[in-house]
N, C-alpha and C positions, 0 to 999 in steps of 0.2 A: 868291462862295459856291461851295464844292465841290459838284460835280454828283453826284447819287445815280444810279447806273447798275446794270444787271444784268450778271452775268458774261458772258452771251452777247454783250453789246455792247462788251466790252473791246477788240476789235480797232479800234474807232472812236476810242479814246482813248489811243493809244500816246503815252508820254512826258507824259501829263497826270495831274494829281492828281484822284482820284475818291473817292467814298464808296460803300460797298455794305452791304446787310444780308445776313448769311450765317449758315450753320450750320457748325460744325467737324466734319469727318468723320474726320480723323486728324492726327497731328503727330509730328514727330521733331526732335531738336535735336542740335547738335554744337558744344558750347562756346558761342561767342558768336553763333551763328546758329541760327535756328529755322525749320523748314519746316512750314507749316500748310496742310492740305488743306481747302478750303471747297466748299460747294454753296449754291445759292440758288433751286433749282427750275428754272433755265434751263440750267445747265451745272455742271461741276465744274472747279476749277482750283486751282493752288498759289499761296500767298503766302509771302514771305520776310520774316522779322523779324530785323534786325541789332541786336545789343545797343547798338552805338554810335549808332544812330539814334533811340533812345527812352530814356526815363528808366529807372533801375534798378527802380523800383516797377512800371512797366508790363511790363518784361521778366519780372520775377518772377510777375506776374499771368498772363502768357501761359503760363508753365510749369504753372500750375494749371488751365488750361482742359481740360475733359473732352469726350469725344465727344458731339456734338449740342448743345454749348453754342451759344447764339445771341448774335450781337454785330454792332455796326456797326464797320466797318473802313475806314480812310482810308489812301490810299497812291497810288503812281504806277504806271501800267501799263507794263510792259516786254514787248517781244517776246522770246520764248525758244523756239527751234526744238526744244530738248530736252524741252520740256513736252508732255504729251499733248494739252493744249488749244492750245498754240502761244503762250500768253501767260502772264505771271504778275504778281503785285502785290508791289511793294516797300512794306511797311507803314511808315507814319509815326505812326499812332495807332489806337486801337480803344477801344470802350466795350462792356462786357459787358452783355447784357440778362438772360440766365439762364445759369447754369452748373450742370448737373445731374450726377448720379453714377449709375453702375450701368446705363447703356444696355445692353439685353440682346443686341443684335446687334453683336458685336465685329467687328474686321477680321480674320476668320478664316473657315474653312469651317464652314458649318452645314448640317445635313441638311434635306431638304425638309419633314419633319415639324415640325421646330422653326420653320422659316420660315413655314409655313402658320399655326402658332399665333400668330405675331407679324407677320402680314401687314400689319396697320395701321401697323407701324413699318418693315417690310421695304421698303415702297414708297419709302422715302427712299434706298435703296441704289442703286448705279450700274446694275445690270442692270434692275431694275424701272423705274427712271427712263428708261433708253434705250428699253425696250419701250413704255412709255406715250407717249413722245414720237413714236415711229414710229407707234403706234396712232392718235394724233391726226392726224398727217399723212395716214395712209391713209384715215381717216374723211373728212377734208376733201376728199381727192382723189376718193373715190367719189361724194360729193355733187356735186362740180364736174363729174365725168364725166356723171352722169345729168342734171344741170340743163343742161349744154351740149348734150345730145342730146334735149331736149324733155320730160324727165320732171318730175313734181312729187312732193314728199314727201307721203306718205299714211300716216296712223297707224292701225294695226290694234289692236283691243283685246287686253289681256293675259288677261282672263277670257273663256272661250269655252264654248259649249254643244255643239260638235261637233268631230270630230277630222279634221284633214287627212291624217294619216299612219297612222291606225289607233289602236285604243283601248288597246293593251297598254302604251304608254309614257306614259300621261297621269297627271298629278297631279290627283286628284279632290278637290274641295272642295264643301261645302254652301253654296249661295248663296241666302239668303232662301227656304229650304225647297225649293230646286230644285238639281239637279245642275249643276255647272260644273267647268271644267278650266282649269289654267294652259296658256297657249298653247304649242303645239308649233311653230307657224308662223303668220305673218301672211298666208300665201298666199291662202286662200279669200277673205278680206276684201280682199286686194289685187286680186283679180279683179273685185270690185265696183267698186273705184276705177278699174280699167282700162276698164271699160265706161262709166264716167262721164267720164273725162278722157283716155283714149287710152293714155298711158304714165305709170305711177306707180312709186315705190319705197317700201318700208317699211324701217324700221330699229328694232329693239327687242329686248328679252330674250325668249328662248324656253326651253322646259323639256322635259326628258326624264326620266321616272321609271325610270331605270336607274342602277345603281351606276357611278360615274365612277372606275373603278379603273385605267384605261388612259391612255396618253398622248393618245389621240384623243377620249375621251368625257367630257362634262361633263353634270351635271344642269341647269345653267343656263349659257346662252351667248347671244351676240348674233348676229343674222342680218340681212343686208341682202337684201331680196327685191323685185326689180322684176317687174311684170306689164305685158304689152304687148298691146293690142288690135290687130287687123289684122296680126298677125305670125306667120309660120310658124317652125318649129324652126330651119331653116337661117339665117334672119335673126337669131334669138336667139343662135345660136352666134357670129355676127359681133359682136354686142353684148358677149358674154362675153369674147371674145378682146380686143376693144378695151378693155374695162374693165381687164383684168389688165395689158395693155401700159401703159395710161395711169397706173394707180396705182403700178406698180412703178417706172416712170420718175420719177414725182414723189418717191418715197421715195429713189431713188438721187440725185436732184438736191438733196434737202433734208436728208438724214439721214446724211451721211457720218460725222459725229462720233458719232452714236448707234450706227451699225453698227459702227464701230471699237471702241466700248466692249464690244459683244457679241462681238467677234472674228469678225464675219460678213464673208466675202469678197464685196464687191459684184460682182465679175466673175461669180460664180455666178448672179446675178440678171439680168445684162445680156442674155442671150439672150431672156428673156421680153419685153423691150421691143421686140424685133424682130418679134414675132408668128410667123406660119407654124407654128401649133400642129398637130401630127399629129392625125388623126382616125381612130381605130380603131373598127371595129364590135365589138360584144360578142363575136361569133363569132371575130373575129381575136384578141381578147384571150384568149379561152379557149384557142385553139390555141397562143398564145405560152406560156401556162402549161403546157399539156400537153407541148409540145415540150421543156421542160426537166425533165420528169418529175414535175410537181406533180399531186397527186391532186385533180383538178378536172374536173367534168363540166358539160355544157351545162345551164343552169337553176339552177346554184349562184350565190349572191351572192358577190362578192369580199370576202374578209376583209382585214384590215390588211396581212398579209404579202404577199397577192396584189397589192394595189394598190401596195405598196412596190416589189415586183419590177418591175412594169410601168413605174412612174414612173422607176425608176432607169435605164431604157434611154434616157431623153431628157434633154436639157439645158434643157428648158422645159416648161410644162404640156402635157398631152395630153388630148384628148377621147376618151371611150369612149361609143359611140353604141348606142342601141336595145337596151335590156335586155329580158329576158323579162317578160311581164306579171305572172307569179306573184310576182316579187320587188320590184314597184314599186307605188305607191299607185293608188287607183281613178280619180283624176281625169285621168289621162294619156290622150292620143289614141293609138289603135292604129295601127300601121304598115299602110297600105293594101296594101303588098306582102307583108306577113307578119303576120297577126292574132295571132301568138304573141308579138309584140314591141310595145313602146310607142315612140313617137317621142320619145325622151328622151336625155339625155347627162349624164355626170358629167365633171368636170374634175379630173384628178389633178395635184398639184404635183410637180415633180421632186425628186430627191435622196431618194426614198423616203417623202415626206410624205403621199402619197395624196390622197384626195378633199377638195377645198376648195369645189367648186360642184356643185350638182345642179339639173337643170332639165328641162323638157319642153314640148312643145306640149300644150295642154289640150284635152280633149274638148269640142267645142262643140255637139254634137247632143243634144237633150233626151232622146230615147228611149234613145240609146246610153248616156249618162251615168247615167240612171235605172237601167238594167240593171246597170251596173258598180257602182253603189252597193249594189244588192241582192246582187250576187255577192260583194261584200266583207263581207256580213253586217251592214251598218250600217242604222240606222233611217231610213227615208225622211223621216219627219216632221222629223228634225233637219236635213235638207238641202233642205227645200222652198224656202227663200230662195235657196240656191245654184242649184237647178234653175231658178228664175225668170230667172236670167241667160241661160239657154238658151231660155226661152220668149219673151223680149222683146228683140229686136235682137241675137241671138247672132251672133258673128263668130269667125273663126279667131283664136286668141290663144295666147301663150306666156309663159313666165316661168321664173325660176330663183332660187336662194338661195345666197348666199355666206356660209359660216360664218366669222365675223370672227376668232375665236380660232384656228381651224385655219389661216386665211390668214396670220395673224401668226406662228403657230408655224413656218410655212415661211419667211416673209420674214426672221424673226429667227434662224432655225435653233435653235429651242428644244428642249431635251431632253424637256420636259414641257409640254403645252398649258396647264396651269394657271398657268404663268408669265404668260400673256397676259391673265389675268383682272384687271381693275382693282382689285377689292376682294374680301375674303373673304365667302363665303356659307356658312352652316351646312351646306347640302345638298352642298356641294363638299368638305367637310372629311372626306374618307375617306382611308384609308391608300393610298399610291401602290403 
């Protein structure tokens, strides 16, 4: 009986007859030979149909196949160095399951507006395919890294009644006659988990009530957020650097095919696997911008062009340390050597991609944190549970968040971050 295989397993069956279930992505013919491009969810490759190898009826049927037709195809796997995949199929038979007409995403250039309207179908195309495959490898690598380092997965709620990052970017909803908000971050609840289990990480959707009209901003995105008890900021930086080294290497080791589809030069990612990330203070970064004539003063927050300029000076991620307290959230610990700064850091990805990680040491003292909540203009009643963590068994602790879509935007060298979103959401459907 002919074995049913996936395209990705074709290298294991060279010179053997196999069967596949596939979709047709494109075709071209030249007299008595037809070239059919197939996908099956694991890879894309080419099949060759010779008129002499099949019946006249079957060859004519192949001529009428349309884009996204689904079929079972039987043939022999051949190695072919000219092929993008490295292998191709010599067809001996096929059975059509469905043959549709008018598939809206043709093999031509389409604008981002059109593709977003048809994202439920665009996901089948090569670029989204490659991005999603890399996304899956990155997700698994992050989980493996944390589990190998003694973390456990901890789920934070999506509906929250208090704000980690401030109230101006919250999606408000009414929840059984009470105010509630879509989560900005799982961090505060992650700190609960860290005080119970030592080291945890969350992974889930987060929301910002701001228009996502730039390459960098989304109203819905995914965050991976570890929280670590008994850990100071310097130790957290080591975890962050180790994470980026580990995940990038896993992608390079397992996603050569997908990176080639995207035209991504893997050598641009190689330095990240070596570590040795530069660590700039906020003050040094400000001076770097001022030295090239940028209108930037101490106390300003870095915009996208500022982060892009700084990151372009390095061939691997770079840390920026200790931002002014006025531009960071209330829960961070102040620098004992300079109370105008927090013990915090952002990681900027190279090649102009900017921030992909933000983190800090958390304030562990009850009275200090209470004062910082009040200074931020927040209601203490909403944070009584959070302050309890400082009442009972408080310890030094740190954490950070990695924006998954921003990370993928850099890894895949995407022109627009929305390419990294797995499925369309109404709130992300804004003009680019």
